[in-house]
N, C-alpha and C positions, 0 to 999 in steps of 0.2 A: 392201776400200776402200769399198764401198757402205755397210757398216755404220758407217763413220766419220761418216756423216751423223747417225746417232742417238747419237753420243758427245756427250752433254749437256755435259760439262765443257769439252772442246775448243771445241765450237760456241758456247757461251756466252761463252768467253773471247775468241773471234774477234769476236763481236758486241760484247762490252764494250770491245775495243780501238778500236772506231769510236764507242762510245757511253759515254764516261766523263765528259763535261762535264755538270754538273747542269742547265743550261738545255736543252741538247740532249736529255737524258734526259726532261725534263719535256715537250718538244714531242713527242717520240715517244710518250710515255704517253698524251698527249691525241689524237694523230693516227692511230696505227696501227690501232686497232680500228675507227674510223669508216671507214677505207679498206677493211678486210675486209667490213664490214657493207654498205657501198654497193656493193661488187662482187657480193656476194650478192643485193642488191636487184636489180640489173641482170639477174642469172641467173634471177630469178623469172619473167621474161617469156618464157622458153624453154618449149617444149611439155613437158607432164607425161610422164614416163617410165613411169608406172604408178600404181597406187593402194595405199595402205596395206592390208595384209590383215586389217583389223579392220572391225567393223560401224560405221556412222556413229554418232557420239556416244560412242564407247568411251573417248576421251580428251578432256580440255578443250583447246580450240583446235584440234581435229583438222581443221577446214576449212582451216586454214593449213598443214598438214603435207603440202605438195604435193611429190611426188617429181620435182623438175625439176633443172636444172643446179646450182641453188643447194644442193640436197640432196646431190649427188654431191660438190661442192666442200667443203661443211661436213663431210661424213663423212670425206673424205680428210684434212682438217686435223685433225679429231678424233682419227682413228686415229694420225696421225703424232705428235700431241702426247702421246698415251698411251704411245706407243713410246719417246718421249724421257724421260719421267718419269711413273710411274704416278699419284702423288698430284696434283701440280700439272697434269699432263697431263689427268687426269680432269676437273678443274675447268675447264681451257681447252676440253676437248671439250664440256662442258655448255654453256659460253658460245658455242661454235660453233653447236651445235644450236639454242640459244635465238635466236641471230642469224638462223638459217635460218627458224625459224617466225616470228619477228617481221618479217623482211624480207618474207615472203609476205604477212603481214597488211598491211603498209604498201604493198606493191605493188598489192594489191587495192583499198586505199583511194585511192591517188594515181592509179592508171592509168599507162600508158607515157608518155603525153604530158607529164605532170609529173614522173614518177619519174626519167627520163633526165636532166632538168635538175637535180634534187636530187643525182643521182649526179655529174654533171659538176662542179657547183660544190664539192661535198664533196671529190671527188678532187683538183681543182685547189688548193683551200685547203690540204688536208692534205699533198699532195706538196710544194707550194711552201714551206709552213712547215718541212718536214723538210729540204729542200735548204738553205734559210736556216739551219737549226740546224747543219748540217754546214759549210756555207760560212763562216759567221761565227764559230762557237763550236768547231768540231771539224775534223777531216780529212775528206776526200771520202767520200761515203756508201758503205756496203757494197754497195749496189745495183750499183756499178760493178765490184765484185770477185766478188760471190757472189749470184746471182739467187735461188737456192733460200733462202738466208738472208734476203734482203730481202723476199720475198714469203711464204714459207711459215713461217719461224721467227720473224720479228719479232713477231707478235701473242703468241706463246708466251713469248718472251723478255721482252717488256714486262710481261706478267702475272707472270713469275717475279721481275723486279725489284721490282714492287709487293709481292709476297708476301715477299721477303726484307727489304725496307725496313720494312714495317708489321707483319709477323707473325714476322720472324726465321727464315723457312722456309729449310731446306736439304734437298736431295734425300737427302743423307747427310752424316754428321759430316765436317767439313773441306772441304766442297764450296766454300765461298766463299773460303777461304784458297787452295785449289789454283787456282781460276778467276782469283784476283787475280794470282797469280804467273805464270800463263800469259798473261794480259792484258798485264801489264807487259813480258813477253818479246816478245809480238807488236808492241807499241808501239815497244820498243827496235829491233826488226828493221826496222820500217817507217822509223823516223827514220835508221837506218844506210843504207838503200836510198835515201832521199831525199837524204841528203848526197852519196852517191856520184853520183847523177844530176846534182846541182847543181855538183859538182866539175869 
C-alpha cells in the first residue's frame, strides 16, 4: 500500500481530477513553487546540522549550502520526486536543491526580521489564489482529501504538467492517455458521490 504513493500514473490522475480547469491549472503553476520556496526560506533560520565535507570554496555558492532544516526538506522532496519518475524527478530534484541554496542566500541577505514577512505575504497570497482557483473554477482542493499530495506532490505535478504541455514529455508511452482515463473515472466517481449526498 505504501508503494501506491509512488504510483505516478494513479497519483497524477488523482491530482488531475482536482486540477483540470485551465485557469486553476495556471494559478497552481504560478503559486505552488513559491510556496515551497518560501517554506524553505523560513527553514533557513534553523540551526545548522553540520558542514559540507569539502574545503571552503570547493563549489560555487558554497557559503549558501548550509545543512539546515531547509536542506533536509529539499533532499526529502528531491528523493521523493526521483522515486516518482527518474527523468522529470531529477529535474524537480535539481530545482529543489537550487531553491535550498537560493533560499539560504536570500535568508542571509534579508535577515529573519524581514524574511518572515516575505514568507507570510507569499504564503497568504499563494494559498488564497489557489483556494479561489478551486472555489471559483473547480471542485474543493485536494488539500482537504490528501495532505501528502497537497504538500509533497503538488510541486512535482505542476512541473510535470508544464513538461507535458510545452515539451510533450511522457514518463513512458501512453502515460497521458492512461492518466486521462483514470482522471475522468475519478471525476465521474466524485460527481456520483455528490449526487447521492444531495439526493
